[in-house]
TORPA-4810 file (N, C-alpha, C, O; in nm, 3 decimals):
<nodes>
NODE_1_4.930_1.418_6.809_4.898_1.499_6.916_4.994_1.685_6.843_5.100_1.690_6.782_M
NODE_2_4.907_1.803_6.882_4.992_1.920_6.834_4.989_2.005_6.965_4.905_2.050_7.042_I
NODE_3_5.141_2.002_6.945_5.189_2.135_7.071_5.179_2.221_6.996_5.194_2.219_6.874_S
NODE_4_5.136_2.350_7.100_5.121_2.509_7.031_5.155_2.588_7.182_5.071_2.612_7.268_H
NODE_5_5.318_2.623_7.189_5.323_2.655_7.257_5.313_2.853_7.233_5.323_2.898_7.118_P
NODE_6_5.300_2.918_7.315_5.180_3.100_7.258_5.246_3.085_7.192_5.180_3.002_7.130_S
NODE_7_5.392_3.095_7.103_5.355_3.154_6.948_5.465_3.063_6.866_5.558_3.111_6.802_R
NODE_8_5.436_2.922_6.882_5.529_2.815_6.785_5.431_2.701_6.783_5.385_2.650_6.885_H
NODE_9_5.396_2.656_6.639_5.337_2.534_6.640_5.400_2.434_6.542_5.431_2.472_6.429_C
NODE_10_5.416_2.323_6.579_5.483_2.185_6.446_5.411_2.086_6.453_5.362_2.025_6.548_T
NODE_11_5.404_2.067_6.301_5.349_1.906_6.270_5.443_1.857_6.186_5.511_1.903_6.094_V
NODE_12_5.428_1.734_6.250_5.527_1.668_6.172_5.414_1.523_6.090_5.319_1.475_6.153_E
NODE_13_5.445_1.482_5.968_5.353_1.459_5.876_5.399_1.394_5.761_5.517_1.400_5.727_L
NODE_14_5.262_1.295_5.662_5.357_1.264_5.542_5.275_1.348_5.495_5.162_1.385_5.526_Q
NODE_15_5.377_1.382_5.383_5.267_1.480_5.296_5.231_1.412_5.186_5.299_1.375_5.091_A
NODE_16_5.092_1.395_5.214_5.014_1.293_5.117_4.867_1.416_5.080_4.862_1.517_5.151_L
NODE_17_4.792_1.402_5.005_4.721_1.497_4.952_4.597_1.490_5.081_4.538_1.591_5.118_P
NODE_18_4.578_1.384_5.125_4.430_1.377_5.231_4.524_1.436_5.329_4.447_1.468_5.419_S
NODE_19_4.665_1.477_5.375_4.708_1.495_5.498_4.712_1.684_5.527_4.711_1.754_5.628_R
NODE_20_4.717_1.712_5.367_4.746_1.864_5.344_4.617_1.973_5.380_4.619_2.090_5.417_I
NODE_21_4.500_1.874_5.349_4.419_1.951_5.424_4.423_1.991_5.555_4.440_2.102_5.604_G
NODE_22_4.400_1.864_5.614_4.419_1.918_5.776_4.516_1.951_5.844_4.519_1.940_5.967_Q
NODE_23_4.637_2.011_5.751_4.706_2.079_5.811_4.688_2.263_5.775_4.719_2.349_5.857_V
NODE_24_4.631_2.292_5.636_4.551_2.414_5.626_4.469_2.404_5.743_4.466_2.510_5.807_R
NODE_25_4.398_2.307_5.795_4.296_2.349_5.900_4.391_2.387_6.021_4.372_2.491_6.084_R
NODE_26_4.496_2.295_6.050_4.537_2.298_6.157_4.661_2.450_6.158_4.726_2.485_6.257_I
NODE_27_4.665_2.505_6.045_4.704_2.692_6.052_4.670_2.725_6.048_4.705_2.839_6.074_V
NODE_28_4.507_2.700_5.999_4.418_2.851_6.022_4.377_2.853_6.159_4.356_2.960_6.216_S
NODE_29_4.361_2.722_6.227_4.333_2.731_6.333_4.374_2.787_6.437_4.308_2.851_6.518_A
NODE_30_4.532_2.754_6.440_4.665_2.822_6.467_4.616_2.997_6.513_4.593_3.067_6.612_Q
NODE_31_4.622_3.003_6.338_4.601_3.166_6.306_4.507_3.277_6.382_4.526_3.395_6.411_L
NODE_32_4.379_3.169_6.404_4.284_3.217_6.428_4.310_3.234_6.644_4.255_3.326_6.705_R
NODE_33_4.377_3.155_6.699_4.414_3.110_6.787_4.534_3.229_6.837_4.552_3.230_6.958_Y
NODE_34_4.595_3.303_6.778_4.666_3.381_6.784_4.605_3.539_6.726_4.687_3.631_6.715_W
NODE_35_4.500_3.556_6.702_4.474_3.661_6.623_4.497_3.737_6.513_4.501_3.858_6.489_H
NODE_36_4.513_3.616_6.440_4.582_3.650_6.330_4.505_3.637_6.186_4.558_3.640_6.075_L
NODE_37_4.331_3.616_6.225_4.281_3.627_6.088_4.332_3.633_5.965_4.336_3.537_5.888_D
NODE_38_4.381_3.771_5.936_4.384_3.831_5.821_4.543_3.772_5.740_4.611_3.812_5.646_P
NODE_39_4.552_3.667_5.831_4.692_3.601_5.762_4.644_3.484_5.646_4.673_3.457_5.529_L
NODE_40_4.544_3.426_5.765_4.479_3.295_5.691_4.495_3.243_5.574_4.560_3.143_5.545_I
NODE_41_4.428_3.317_5.502_4.444_3.284_5.368_4.562_3.225_5.287_4.580_3.116_5.234_D
NODE_42_4.668_3.391_5.303_4.786_3.357_5.278_4.909_3.288_5.321_5.016_3.302_5.262_R
NODE_43_4.888_3.193_5.458_4.980_3.087_5.487_4.894_2.950_5.487_4.949_2.842_5.508_A
NODE_44_4.741_2.962_5.461_4.717_2.864_5.438_4.782_2.808_5.266_4.822_2.695_5.238_A
NODE_45_4.775_2.934_5.170_4.800_2.872_5.066_4.971_2.816_5.009_5.017_2.735_4.929_L
NODE_46_5.031_2.941_5.131_5.205_2.875_5.130_5.232_2.783_5.165_5.330_2.726_5.117_G
NODE_47_5.148_2.718_5.278_5.192_2.588_5.317_5.167_2.501_5.235_5.250_2.410_5.227_V
NODE_48_5.032_2.492_5.136_4.955_2.404_5.021_5.078_2.417_4.951_5.130_2.306_4.935_T
NODE_49_5.151_2.519_4.899_5.228_2.546_4.791_5.344_2.389_4.797_5.371_2.299_4.719_E
NODE_50_5.392_2.434_4.966_5.521_2.420_5.000_5.489_2.244_5.020_5.580_2.161_5.012_L
NODE_51_5.380_2.217_5.041_5.356_2.056_5.092_5.338_1.975_4.980_5.384_1.861_4.983_L
NODE_52_5.277_2.019_4.879_5.296_1.975_4.742_5.420_1.966_4.671_5.444_1.867_4.601_S
NODE_53_5.495_2.054_4.682_5.603_2.022_4.643_5.667_1.920_4.708_5.701_1.827_4.635_N
NODE_54_5.691_1.910_4.816_5.691_1.794_4.927_5.645_1.623_4.860_5.711_1.523_4.833_V
NODE_55_5.498_1.660_4.854_5.438_1.501_4.793_5.500_1.493_4.657_5.521_1.377_4.620_H
NODE_56_5.535_1.588_4.573_5.546_1.586_4.438_5.680_1.572_4.405_5.707_1.551_4.287_R
NODE_57_5.803_1.581_4.517_5.958_1.587_4.461_6.008_1.507_4.576_6.067_1.405_4.540_H
NODE_58_6.000_1.525_4.698_6.077_1.484_4.811_6.122_1.317_4.783_6.051_1.223_4.748_A
NODE_59_6.263_1.322_4.813_6.294_1.186_4.805_6.346_1.192_4.887_6.377_1.302_4.934_Q
NODE_60_6.385_1.064_4.947_6.349_0.932_4.984_6.190_0.943_5.035_6.109_0.883_4.965_P
NODE_61_6.151_0.996_5.123_6.056_0.949_5.188_5.909_1.116_5.173_5.967_1.223_5.155_D
NODE_62_5.818_1.123_5.177_5.721_1.248_5.180_5.716_1.264_5.332_5.603_1.307_5.355_K
NODE_63_5.804_1.247_5.482_5.773_1.294_5.554_5.832_1.465_5.551_5.907_1.527_5.476_T
NODE_64_5.779_1.488_5.633_5.804_1.634_5.679_5.759_1.684_5.769_5.681_1.614_5.834_C
NODE_65_5.784_1.819_5.813_5.760_1.901_5.946_5.740_2.039_5.911_5.808_2.097_5.828_T
NODE_66_5.613_2.108_5.998_5.575_2.194_5.916_5.595_2.275_6.074_5.582_2.220_6.184_V
NODE_67_5.634_2.438_6.046_5.654_2.493_6.178_5.579_2.631_6.120_5.611_2.682_6.012_E
NODE_68_5.491_2.675_6.195_5.420_2.820_6.200_5.526_2.909_6.356_5.535_2.865_6.471_I
NODE_69_5.566_2.988_6.321_5.651_3.074_6.428_5.624_3.241_6.456_5.678_3.325_6.384_E
NODE_70_5.534_3.280_6.568_5.548_3.384_6.523_5.617_3.484_6.635_5.593_3.477_6.755_L
NODE_71_5.695_3.566_6.582_5.790_3.632_6.625_5.783_3.781_6.613_5.770_3.816_6.496_L
NODE_72_5.789_3.913_6.729_5.747_3.986_6.700_5.682_4.036_6.581_5.571_3.992_6.552_L
NODE_73_5.738_4.120_6.512_5.602_4.155_6.384_5.616_4.091_6.245_5.597_4.154_6.142_D
NODE_74_5.663_3.918_6.251_5.642_3.831_6.143_5.572_3.716_6.165_5.511_3.719_6.272_R
NODE_75_5.561_3.637_6.116_5.479_3.488_6.108_5.568_3.415_6.040_5.547_3.430_5.920_L
NODE_76_5.664_3.338_6.063_5.708_3.229_5.966_5.674_3.122_5.977_5.661_3.063_6.085_T
NODE_77_5.644_3.058_5.823_5.614_2.959_5.793_5.719_2.846_5.729_5.766_2.878_5.620_V
NODE_78_5.748_2.756_5.768_5.840_2.615_5.714_5.809_2.512_5.734_5.767_2.461_5.837_S
NODE_79_5.830_2.463_5.616_5.852_2.339_5.545_5.962_2.215_5.560_6.002_2.189_5.447_V
NODE_80_6.009_2.150_5.636_6.127_2.065_5.610_6.097_1.926_5.611_6.019_1.864_5.683_R
NODE_81_6.181_1.879_5.508_6.169_1.778_5.464_6.290_1.686_5.438_6.396_1.748_5.445_D
NODE_82_6.304_1.552_5.408_6.465_1.452_5.402_6.535_1.513_5.259_6.655_1.529_5.282_H
NODE_83_6.517_1.535_5.182_6.519_1.541_5.056_6.619_1.648_5.075_6.588_1.752_5.132_D
NODE_84_6.789_1.614_5.008_6.858_1.802_5.014_6.845_1.836_4.926_6.859_1.958_4.929_P
NODE_85_6.815_1.789_4.795_6.770_1.866_4.697_6.692_1.997_4.680_6.572_2.024_4.693_R
NODE_86_6.812_2.081_4.642_6.737_2.264_4.689_6.615_2.287_4.541_6.650_2.260_4.426_L
NODE_87_6.499_2.330_4.570_6.442_2.361_4.453_6.488_2.472_4.340_6.576_2.558_4.334_P
NODE_88_6.405_2.434_4.272_6.487_2.551_4.134_6.309_2.626_4.084_6.199_2.580_4.054_V
NODE_89_6.383_2.781_4.101_6.179_2.792_4.024_6.251_2.821_3.867_6.352_2.850_3.802_V
NODE_90_6.102_2.787_3.868_6.134_2.758_3.729_6.008_2.857_3.635_5.891_2.860_3.674_A
NODE_91_6.046_2.919_3.535_5.980_3.016_3.475_5.838_2.944_3.372_5.837_2.900_3.257_D
NODE_92_5.712_2.959_3.494_5.648_2.839_3.403_5.562_2.951_3.334_5.572_3.071_3.358_A
NODE_93_5.464_2.886_3.234_5.371_2.939_3.177_5.222_2.998_3.227_5.120_2.940_3.264_D
NODE_94_5.241_3.075_3.218_5.048_3.150_3.313_4.984_3.085_3.303_4.882_3.100_3.370_P
NODE_95_4.990_2.993_3.235_4.853_2.915_3.230_4.870_2.748_3.271_4.770_2.679_3.292_L
NODE_96_4.991_2.700_3.277_5.048_2.615_3.363_4.968_2.563_3.437_4.865_2.631_3.442_A
NODE_97_4.961_2.438_3.521_4.857_2.372_3.598_4.963_2.364_3.685_4.924_2.376_3.801_T
NODE_98_5.113_2.344_3.671_5.188_2.324_3.781_5.338_2.373_3.760_5.394_2.383_3.651_C
NODE_99_5.382_2.395_3.858_5.578_2.439_3.818_5.534_2.591_3.840_5.562_2.679_3.759_G
NODE_100_5.457_2.615_3.965_5.410_2.786_3.991_5.376_2.797_4.149_5.315_2.887_4.207_R
NODE_101_5.438_2.671_4.205_5.419_2.713_4.373_5.480_2.799_4.427_5.418_2.878_4.499_G
NODE_102_5.666_2.818_4.404_5.769_2.848_4.508_5.705_3.043_4.399_5.690_3.132_4.483_L
NODE_103_5.687_3.073_4.309_5.660_3.189_4.227_5.563_3.235_4.349_5.570_3.331_4.426_A
NODE_104_5.466_3.123_4.336_5.352_3.230_4.439_5.325_3.206_4.581_5.222_3.209_4.649_M
NODE_105_5.435_3.185_4.603_5.542_3.209_4.772_5.548_3.301_4.757_5.477_3.380_4.819_V
NODE_106_5.641_3.342_4.661_5.696_3.455_4.682_5.599_3.595_4.657_5.616_3.704_4.711_A
NODE_107_5.512_3.566_4.577_5.430_3.626_4.535_5.354_3.680_4.671_5.368_3.798_4.703_A
NODE_108_5.305_3.627_4.720_5.198_3.650_4.886_5.253_3.680_5.006_5.192_3.716_5.107_M
NODE_109_5.426_3.654_4.984_5.498_3.647_5.116_5.557_3.788_5.132_5.535_3.878_5.051_S
NODE_110_5.636_3.801_5.243_5.719_3.913_5.286_5.848_3.884_5.208_5.891_3.959_5.121_E
NODE_111_5.919_3.746_5.253_6.020_3.724_5.199_6.012_3.558_5.200_5.918_3.498_5.251_S
NODE_112_6.089_3.513_5.157_6.055_3.369_5.135_6.269_3.284_5.092_6.354_3.342_5.024_W
NODE_113_6.283_3.174_5.146_6.412_3.129_5.069_6.374_2.990_5.137_6.268_2.962_5.193_G
NODE_114_6.498_2.904_5.117_6.558_2.768_5.144_6.717_2.764_5.149_6.808_2.826_5.095_V
NODE_115_6.703_2.640_5.256_6.817_2.652_5.339_6.867_2.468_5.358_6.814_2.373_5.415_R
NODE_116_6.958_2.479_5.301_7.024_2.326_5.321_7.007_2.297_5.511_7.045_2.380_5.593_P
NODE_117_6.923_2.124_5.556_6.951_2.132_5.686_7.002_2.002_5.733_6.936_1.900_5.757_D
NODE_118_7.106_2.017_5.742_7.226_1.900_5.783_7.266_1.825_5.607_7.266_1.896_5.506_G
NODE_119_7.282_1.748_5.604_7.340_1.697_5.502_7.186_1.591_5.456_7.200_1.519_5.358_D
NODE_120_7.107_1.590_5.499_6.942_1.510_5.425_6.862_1.603_5.470_6.819_1.605_5.585_D
NODE_121_6.844_1.661_5.410_6.745_1.759_5.395_6.731_1.946_5.393_6.833_2.014_5.405_G
NODE_122_6.614_1.999_5.380_6.633_2.080_5.342_6.521_2.179_5.441_6.459_2.128_5.534_K
NODE_123_6.508_2.324_5.407_6.409_2.397_5.469_6.336_2.504_5.383_6.397_2.604_5.345_V
NODE_124_6.223_2.485_5.355_6.201_2.605_5.262_6.078_2.707_5.381_5.985_2.660_5.447_V
NODE_125_6.107_2.802_5.377_6.024_2.884_5.446_5.995_3.010_5.359_6.050_3.035_5.251_W
NODE_126_5.864_3.115_5.445_5.863_3.206_5.393_5.799_3.310_5.507_5.763_3.252_5.610_F
NODE_127_5.783_3.439_5.505_5.741_3.500_5.632_5.631_3.626_5.617_5.645_3.710_5.528_T
NODE_128_5.537_3.630_5.697_5.424_3.740_5.658_5.437_3.847_5.759_5.506_3.827_5.859_L
NODE_129_5.365_3.982_5.737_5.430_4.085_5.856_5.283_4.035_5.903_5.182_3.990_5.849_P
NODE_130_5.319_4.062_6.011_5.208_4.094_6.129_5.160_4.214_6.193_5.085_4.211_6.291_T
NODE_131_5.202_4.317_6.140_5.194_4.459_6.180_5.093_4.467_6.130_5.064_4.414_6.023_T
NODE_132_4.969_4.585_6.248_4.834_4.653_6.168_4.839_4.716_6.053_4.741_4.725_5.978_A
NODE_133_4.942_4.763_6.031_4.924_4.834_5.849_4.967_4.727_5.774_4.933_4.730_5.656_S
NODE_134_5.026_4.644_5.806_5.036_4.509_5.699_4.934_4.426_5.670_4.907_4.378_5.560_A
NODE_135_4.853_4.403_5.814_4.737_4.304_5.751_4.671_4.383_5.701_4.597_4.308_5.636_L
NODE_136_4.624_4.525_5.671_4.529_4.557_5.622_4.571_4.594_5.483_4.504_4.631_5.387_K
NODE_137_4.716_4.571_5.502_4.749_4.628_5.326_4.717_4.492_5.196_4.729_4.370_5.207_A
NODE_138_4.686_4.551_5.112_4.646_4.461_4.974_4.782_4.354_4.939_4.883_4.369_5.008_P
NODE_139_4.780_4.273_4.856_4.877_4.185_4.812_4.946_4.281_4.684_4.897_4.346_4.591_L
NODE_140_5.079_4.254_4.727_5.175_4.330_4.612_5.160_4.254_4.480_5.099_4.148_4.464_R
NODE_141_5.231_4.330_4.383_5.219_4.235_4.246_5.325_4.161_4.267_5.422_4.212_4.323_P
NODE_142_5.327_4.039_4.230_5.454_3.915_4.220_5.577_3.955_4.195_5.572_4.026_4.095_A
NODE_143_5.705_3.945_4.242_5.813_3.929_4.217_5.875_3.845_4.219_5.855_3.760_4.306_R
NODE_144_5.996_3.827_4.109_6.056_3.750_4.036_6.180_3.743_4.197_6.243_3.838_4.242_R
NODE_145_6.180_3.581_4.257_6.278_3.545_4.336_6.406_3.531_4.284_6.438_3.493_4.171_P
NODE_146_6.506_3.580_4.415_6.653_3.623_4.384_6.706_3.498_4.420_6.677_3.420_4.511_V
NODE_147_6.850_3.492_4.265_6.894_3.342_4.338_7.047_3.336_4.369_7.088_3.284_4.265_A
NODE_148_7.132_3.353_4.430_7.278_3.351_4.444_7.322_3.276_4.395_7.279_3.173_4.447_E
NODE_149_7.426_3.242_4.278_7.437_3.101_4.186_7.553_3.065_4.226_7.586_2.948_4.206_P
NODE_150_7.663_3.172_4.304_7.766_3.146_4.417_7.735_3.096_4.513_7.828_3.053_4.581_A
NODE_151_7.608_3.078_4.564_7.604_3.018_4.725_7.518_2.855_4.637_7.488_2.812_4.525_R
NODE_152_7.510_2.816_4.784_7.439_2.688_4.749_7.282_2.668_4.817_7.230_2.563_4.855_R
NODE_153_7.221_2.817_4.820_7.130_2.792_4.894_7.075_2.930_4.795_7.160_2.993_4.732_F
NODE_154_6.935_2.968_4.789_6.896_3.072_4.772_6.787_3.151_4.885_6.724_3.103_4.979_A
NODE_155_6.793_3.241_4.852_6.743_3.313_4.966_6.651_3.506_4.935_6.694_3.605_4.875_E
NODE_156_6.545_3.485_4.996_6.501_3.636_4.921_6.464_3.648_5.077_6.392_3.572_5.141_V
NODE_157_6.553_3.796_5.134_6.485_3.883_5.249_6.532_4.010_5.287_6.637_4.052_5.335_E
NODE_158_6.440_4.052_5.256_6.470_4.233_5.279_6.544_4.239_5.404_6.662_4.262_5.374_P
NODE_159_6.533_4.230_5.518_6.539_4.274_5.621_6.614_4.134_5.698_6.553_4.032_5.732_V
NODE_160_6.747_4.156_5.712_6.823_4.050_5.835_6.857_3.888_5.736_6.901_3.872_5.622_G
NODE_161_6.811_3.792_5.841_6.841_3.659_5.775_6.738_3.581_5.826_6.660_3.611_5.916_R
NODE_162_6.748_3.440_5.736_6.625_3.333_5.791_6.657_3.326_5.949_6.764_3.335_6.009_A
NODE_163_6.497_3.304_6.004_6.520_3.277_6.108_6.523_3.137_6.191_6.420_3.070_6.180_P
NODE_164_6.626_3.083_6.272_6.657_2.999_6.258_6.525_2.893_6.381_6.469_2.926_6.485_E
NODE_165_6.523_2.749_6.290_6.413_2.706_6.342_6.459_2.589_6.462_6.543_2.505_6.430_H
NODE_166_6.404_2.589_6.592_6.451_2.430_6.659_6.330_2.437_6.735_6.298_2.504_6.833_T
NODE_167_6.262_2.341_6.656_6.135_2.265_6.729_6.110_2.239_6.891_6.168_2.140_6.935_P
NODE_168_6.025_2.321_6.992_6.003_2.278_7.072_5.983_2.120_7.182_6.044_2.046_7.260_A
NODE_169_5.846_2.143_7.109_5.760_2.010_7.076_5.723_1.996_6.927_5.731_2.082_6.840_R
NODE_170_5.675_1.849_6.915_5.614_1.832_6.767_5.548_1.732_6.744_5.565_1.645_6.830_S
NODE_171_5.470_1.700_6.656_5.318_1.630_6.686_5.322_1.546_6.527_5.366_1.591_6.421_A
NODE_172_5.261_1.412_6.555_5.256_1.351_6.466_5.103_1.350_6.361_4.998_1.298_6.400_V
NODE_173_5.112_1.393_6.278_4.946_1.380_6.165_4.996_1.291_6.087_5.088_1.296_6.005_V
NODE_174_4.881_1.157_6.142_4.854_1.039_6.074_4.987_0.898_6.039_4.954_0.796_5.978_G
</nodes>
């Protein structure tokens, strides 16, 4: 069962290749329901990259929660997993077939970041603007993510701080 209160949707799943396509379709359908069709491609790409990272790297398991939330002029997509290790953005060769996921998320989003989630996990998130002018604007050139070595987490956000996520209801896929 999938819950989608007016502006919030949560899906719990195992980050397996067969499930990633299902979550892309769920995200796309939810954005259509919210009349945010112009954001579908970017949100689906971002959630695919984040779920692929969970599939490739998360330990001890591949269980994760995807949340999408619409607040005022911003859509936030986040993926929570049970691995406390924070991702490292690597300089990947432009022709590499892997290792560019977070750089792609950074390039197509308004802001993104990662934060610890208790002692046993983390949340990786990105935001997309939902204002009428932003929905019509083309993608901007890729930017390098900023990491502050003195902190325990990296955060890139031009305005405010990362939204707090508290799932109201959740769903289980597979």
